[in-house]
N, C-alpha and C positions, 0 to 999 in steps of 0.2 A: 504494500500500500504506500502510495506517495503522500507525504505530509507537506502541504503548502505552508511556507513561512510567511510571517507578516512582512509587509513592504518596508524596506529600509528607509531611514531618514538621513538627510544630509546635514553635516555639521562643519564648523570652521576649524582650521587645523593649527594655527600658530601657537595658541596657548597650550595645546596638547603636546606639541613637540618639546616644550620646556618641561612638562610634568612627566614625560615618559620615563619609566624605570623598570628594571627586572625585579620581580617580586616572587618569592618562593614560599609564601605562607598565605593560606586562604581561610576565610570564614566558613561557617557551616550552612549559611543560607543558600537556597537554590538560586539559580539564574532563571530569568524569565525567557519565554520563547521569543519575545521581542529583542532581548539582548543577544540571544543566540543568532537570530536573524541578522542583526547588525554585524556581528563578528564574521559570519560566513559570507555576507556580501562583501566585506572588506577583503576577505581571502581571494575570492574568485568571482565576485558578482559581475553579471553582464551589464554593461553601461550604455549600450546603444543597439540599434537595429542590425549592425554588422557583426554583432557578437563579441565586440571588444570587451575586455574585462578590467577590473580595478587594478590589476598588477600587469606590468609590461611582460610580453612573451616574445622571444626571438622568432620572427617570421610567423607570428600568431599561431604557433604550433601547440601551445597550451599543454605541456606535458604533465602538469600537476593534477593530482586527484586529492580531494579533501575528505577525510573521514572524521567523525567525532565519536568519542567514547563518552556517553552520557551517564552520569551518576545521579545528578539532582537538578533537573530542569522542570519547571512547572509546566504540566501538560504533556510531558514526554515520558514514556517508559524508559527505564534504564536499558542500555544496550549500545551497540555500535551502529552508526548510521553513515551513509554516504551522501555528500552534498551534490546536488544536481544544479549546476549554475544556470542553465538556460530556462529552467522553470522555477528557480529559487525555491527549491524544495529538498526534502530528505527522503531517502529510501533506507528502510531498516535492513541491516545486514544480518544481525542476530541479536537476541535478547541477553540481558545480564550485564552487570557492572564489571568491567575488566580493569578498573583503575588500579587495583592491587597488583594484578599481573603486569600491567604497564610499568608500575613503580619498580617491581623486582627486575624486570627486563632492562630498566634504565639505571642499573647499578645501585639499586635500592634507594633511589631518590624519593623519599617518603612523601614529599609534598604532592607528587603526581597522584597518589591514591587519595589525597584529601580534596582535590579539585572537583567541583561539580561537573566540569567538562574538560576533556582533553582533546585538542585539535591535533589530528595526525596528518602530516603532509607526506604524500607519496608521489613518485614520478614514474612515468612511462618514458624512459630515455629515448626509445626508438622514434617517438613522434618528432623530436627535435634533431636527432642524429641522422634521420633519413634525409634531411635537408642540409645539415651542416657537418656531417661526419663526426669525428671525435671531438671537434670543437663544440659540438652541441652539448656535451657533458657540462662544459663550463657555463653555457647559456642556461641550462636547467638550474644549476646552482645559483646563478645570479637571480633567476626568477623566484626561487624559494626564499632568497634573502629579501627581495622586494615584498613578497607576499607576507612574510612573517613580520616585517616592519609595519605593514598595513594593520595586522592584527594587534601589534603593540599599541599603535595609535588609536585604533578603535576601542580597545579595552580601556585605555587611559581616558578617552572621551566619555566612556560609560561608567567611569569611576570603578573599574574592575582591575584586577591584578593578573599578570601573566609573566612568563619567562620562556625563552627559547631553549629547548633541551635537545642536544645532539648526541649525547652519550647514551647509547642503548645497544642491545643485541639485535642486529638487523634481522637475522634469521628467525629469532624468537618473535619479533613483531610480525614478520611475514606469515609465520605459522598461526599466531594468535588471531590476526585479522582475516586470514585466508586470502592473502594477496596472490595473484597469478603472475602478471607481467609487470607488476609495480614494485618499486623499491622504497622503503621508508627513508625519509630525509630528516624529519624534524618533528618534535612533539611540542605543543604549547598548552600546558594546563592553564585554565582560566577560572578565577573565582573572585569572591568579594574581598576587598581590602579589610584587613584587621586593624582597627584604630586602637592605639594604646595611649593611655593617659600619660602626660608628661609630668615627671616628678622633679 
C-alpha cells in the first residue's frame, strides 16, 4: 500500500545555516508525519515538471534511493519504508522497528536505536556509471553529500536533531534491509532536541 505524504512547505535558509549542528542525542517524543514529509522532500523531493529534485545529480541520473526505519512517527506503523519521490509517498518494505539492529551494525552507536526515524541512503552506482564510467562513483558520493546536507538543514529548520553516520557494516545493512543492486552510503537518525537547563 502506498502512503501519501503531506505536501511540503517552503522555508528561508540563512538563519538555518548558522544553527546547523551534528547532534547524537534524541528525545522520546514521536515525529509527526508532516515533519517526516519535510525531511524526505529535502532528501529527494521532485521540484518541477521535468522531474528535477532538491539535490543536484550528475546528468540527472539520480542514483540514490531513500529508505526510512520508523520507530515512532504519529500515524505510521513501525517498520522500514521506501520513499517514492515522484508521488511523494512511502511504500512499506517490512514491519518492525530495526533501530536496535541498525545501532549494532553501526559499531554500537547507541543513539541510532533511540531515534524515532533513521534515514538510510543507498545508491545504485550503475545509473551514474553507465554515463560517466568510474568517475560516476565520485559523482554519486558528491550527490549523497549534497542530499545529507539538505536533511541537516531541514531538520534544523524543524527544530529537530540529526547527524550523518558513515561507520557501519555494509553487508549487514544490505542483508537487514534486503537490498539487491543498492549499496548503503549513509545513515541519518532524526529526533527531537533534548533541552537541558543551564546551571
